[in-house]
C-alpha distance (Angstrom), angle and dihedral (degrees) to the residues before:
residue distance angle dihedral
M1 . . .
K2 3.80 . .
Y3 3.85 89.0 .
A4 3.83 91.2 50.7
M5 3.83 91.5 49.7
L6 3.82 90.4 50.3
I7 3.83 90.7 52.6
L8 3.79 90.7 49.9
A9 3.81 91.9 49.9
L10 3.79 92.9 49.6
A11 3.80 90.6 48.3
C12 3.82 90.6 52.3
I13 3.83 92.3 49.0
T14 3.79 90.9 49.2
S15 3.81 94.7 48.4
C16 3.80 94.3 43.1
G17 3.81 90.5 51.9
K18 3.78 93.2 56.7
S19 3.83 117.1 100.3
T20 3.79 116.2 -134.0
E21 3.77 115.4 -117.3
K22 3.80 116.5 -116.6
E23 3.76 114.2 -102.6
D24 3.82 111.2 -124.8
H25 3.81 113.3 -126.2
Q26 3.78 134.1 162.0
L27 3.83 87.2 28.5
L28 3.81 108.6 -161.3
V29 3.81 124.1 -173.6
V30 3.81 112.0 -142.3
K31 3.84 119.8 -159.8
K32 3.78 122.1 -139.9
T33 3.81 121.2 -118.6
S34 3.78 123.7 -142.9
T35 3.80 90.5 -157.0
P36 3.80 120.2 46.7
P37 3.82 115.5 -130.2
T38 3.76 119.2 -106.8
L39 3.80 106.4 -115.6
D40 3.79 100.4 -127.4
G41 3.83 105.2 114.4
L42 3.82 92.7 -109.9
A43 3.83 99.7 104.3
T44 3.81 94.0 -156.8
E45 3.81 96.5 135.9
T46 3.82 124.9 114.2
C47 3.80 92.8 -117.3
W48 3.81 90.0 62.5
N49 3.78 94.3 43.5
M50 3.81 88.9 53.8
A51 3.85 97.5 44.0
T52 3.81 126.2 91.2
W53 3.79 123.8 -115.9
H54 3.81 117.7 -118.9
L55 3.79 123.7 -167.2
L56 3.80 132.8 -115.8
D57 3.82 95.4 -151.7
Q58 3.83 109.1 128.3
N59 3.77 111.7 107.1
W60 3.82 101.1 -146.2
L61 3.83 95.3 170.2
G62 3.79 136.2 14.3
E63 3.78 139.8 27.5
A64 3.79 124.4 -49.8
Y65 3.80 113.0 -72.6
T66 3.79 134.8 -159.8
F67 3.76 126.1 -110.2
E68 3.82 89.2 -118.0
D69 3.81 91.5 53.9
F70 3.81 93.7 51.3
N71 3.77 141.7 -8.8
G72 3.80 130.6 153.8
R73 3.79 144.7 -177.2
Y74 3.82 137.6 174.4
K75 3.79 146.5 -162.9
L76 3.81 132.5 -152.3
S77 3.80 138.9 -147.0
W78 3.81 137.3 156.0
D79 3.78 148.8 -164.4
E80 3.81 132.8 -176.7
D81 3.81 92.0 -75.7
Y82 3.79 108.3 35.1
L83 3.76 146.7 27.6
Y84 3.82 104.6 -136.6
V85 3.78 123.1 -149.5
L86 3.80 127.8 -172.5
V87 3.80 114.0 -164.1
E88 3.77 127.7 -173.1
I89 3.81 115.4 -166.2
T90 3.78 123.5 -176.6
D91 3.82 105.4 -161.0
D92 3.76 125.7 158.6
I93 3.86 93.9 -151.3
L94 3.81 127.1 32.4
Y95 3.82 110.5 -157.3
D96 3.81 126.8 -166.9
A97 3.81 108.4 159.3
R98 3.79 100.0 155.0
K99 3.77 116.6 70.2
D100 3.81 93.3 -176.2
P101 3.86 101.3 83.4
L102 3.83 91.7 -152.7
K103 3.83 96.0 55.9
L104 3.85 119.2 88.2
W105 3.82 88.9 -34.0
W106 3.82 92.1 168.4
D107 3.83 92.9 61.7
D108 3.78 95.3 63.7
D109 3.82 123.5 72.8
C110 3.81 107.7 -81.1
V111 3.79 143.7 144.9
E112 3.78 113.0 -115.7
V113 3.84 120.5 -155.2
F114 3.77 120.5 -167.2
I115 3.83 114.8 -158.9
D116 3.80 128.7 -177.8
E117 3.81 102.9 179.9
D118 3.83 96.8 -160.1
N119 3.82 96.7 31.3
S120 3.79 88.7 -124.3
G121 3.80 96.9 138.9
G122 3.81 122.3 -155.1
L123 3.76 136.5 112.2
H124 3.81 119.1 -31.9
Q125 3.84 107.4 158.1
F126 3.80 92.4 120.4
S127 3.77 101.2 16.5
H128 3.81 140.3 61.7
N129 3.77 93.2 -114.3
A130 3.78 80.3 114.6
F131 3.81 136.4 -6.1
A132 3.81 130.8 -125.1
Y133 3.79 102.8 -162.7
H134 3.79 117.0 -165.4
I135 3.83 109.6 -159.6
A136 3.81 110.4 -161.7
L137 3.79 126.6 -151.9
D138 3.84 88.6 -100.5
G139 3.81 91.5 53.0
N140 3.82 98.9 -106.0
V141 3.84 112.8 144.5
V142 3.84 117.4 -146.7
D143 3.78 134.9 -177.5
L144 3.80 136.2 155.0
A145 3.81 115.4 -95.6
P146 3.81 125.0 -143.4
D147 3.82 89.5 -96.5
R148 3.85 86.5 63.7
E149 3.77 92.7 -112.6
P150 3.83 124.6 118.6
R151 3.80 117.6 -109.2
L152 3.78 137.0 -175.5
Y153 3.82 114.9 -111.5
N154 3.76 96.4 -178.2
D155 3.82 91.6 142.9
H156 3.83 90.4 60.8
I157 3.82 96.6 60.1
R158 3.78 131.5 34.0
S159 3.75 114.4 -165.1
A160 3.79 146.0 175.5
R161 3.80 128.5 -166.2
R162 3.81 129.1 -164.6
V163 3.79 123.0 -171.3
D164 3.84 123.6 -155.2
G165 3.81 110.9 173.5
N166 3.82 107.1 -55.8
L167 3.82 93.4 -16.5
S168 3.82 119.9 95.3
T169 3.82 117.9 -172.4
W170 3.81 116.4 -160.8
E171 3.75 125.7 -169.4
L172 3.83 116.2 -166.0
A173 3.81 132.3 -172.3
I174 3.80 109.9 -165.0
R175 3.78 127.2 -166.1
L176 3.83 115.3 -154.1
F177 3.80 126.1 -136.8
K178 3.81 133.2 -169.3
D179 3.76 122.2 -109.5
D180 3.83 91.3 -104.1
Y181 3.83 88.0 70.6
Q182 3.82 110.8 147.1
D183 3.79 119.8 -151.3
G184 3.82 107.0 -128.1
G185 3.79 92.4 11.3
I186 3.78 133.6 103.9
N187 3.77 107.9 -82.7
I188 3.81 125.6 -179.8
P189 3.81 117.6 -151.0
V190 3.80 116.0 -120.4
P191 3.84 112.7 -109.6
L192 3.77 111.5 -126.5
K193 3.80 121.7 -127.4
K194 3.78 143.0 174.6
N195 3.88 116.8 -69.6
K196 3.80 93.1 16.5
K197 3.77 114.2 145.3
I198 3.82 120.1 -143.4
G199 3.77 128.2 -173.6
F200 3.82 106.6 -127.4
A201 3.76 143.1 171.0
L202 3.75 132.6 161.0
A203 3.80 129.9 -154.4
Y204 3.82 143.0 167.9
C205 3.82 127.6 -139.4
D206 3.81 106.7 -145.9
N207 3.77 122.1 -163.5
D208 3.81 123.5 167.3
G209 3.82 95.3 -171.6
S210 3.79 107.4 -54.6
A211 3.78 129.2 131.6
E212 3.84 88.3 -107.8
R213 3.79 133.6 26.5
E214 3.78 111.6 -79.8
N215 3.77 99.2 -151.7
F216 3.76 139.1 14.3
V217 3.79 109.0 -160.8
G218 3.82 120.2 -170.3
S219 3.76 141.5 -173.1
V220 3.81 100.5 -125.9
F221 3.76 134.0 58.6
V222 3.83 111.9 -111.0
P223 3.83 115.4 -161.6
G224 3.79 122.1 -138.0
E225 3.78 134.3 34.1
D226 3.82 99.1 -68.5
K227 3.79 105.4 62.2
N228 3.84 95.9 166.0
Q229 3.81 90.9 92.7
G230 3.82 103.4 116.0
W231 3.80 95.9 92.1
I232 3.82 90.0 53.7
N233 3.81 109.7 30.8
A234 3.82 125.1 38.8
D235 3.82 90.9 -167.1
I236 3.83 88.2 85.9
F237 3.83 92.2 58.8
G238 3.77 119.4 107.0
T239 3.80 120.7 -124.4
L240 3.80 128.1 -109.9
V241 3.80 119.9 -157.3
L242 3.83 114.7 -160.4
E243 3.82 116.2 -138.6
E244 3.77 133.4 174.3
């Protein structure tokens, strides 16, 4: 009997120690480009002409908004060095009240890109298990570091933005890093290859002049009442599959 109880206890410890695998949802196939896009906000390259539009239409935070107030969509491409994202945002007011990029960065208008390099899911609020990059109107890229302080990650994402009336076109080139990334250390970007899976979500913080952002609109459906989970839990990210 004692031997049987010991076996049961060991089995419980083993099973409880296992991490659950992230469930793939919003699976998107991303085609490789042989020619990287020029980051100028014009989106005239072949890779963009061949890619499919996806919607930013999930209101994660804030009251209902009108189509004229905000609407967004995006396309994706990749090569060995970068994941490329084209974002079109129609927004009647662009708001950037805070010139210090490390102060209340989420309350100004910005694009937010969520990246989980190995698609492992899990918590990442104060770790680099995944990144939640906030890209400001001036191009600064901010995320929380493991020491719970905000940092600039401008060397992770190159961007360009062009504005024509209410339409802003963003082009992003994103380098991916493993979850053992060390702030201030030597970190080698992960080369991208066919069949790689990447945890991914996209969002936009929209503020038309209030003390706080008025809406937070994402690319993936988040179940439950609290939909502002992307900056904490990478399980809610969609999954990209790289194809040639």
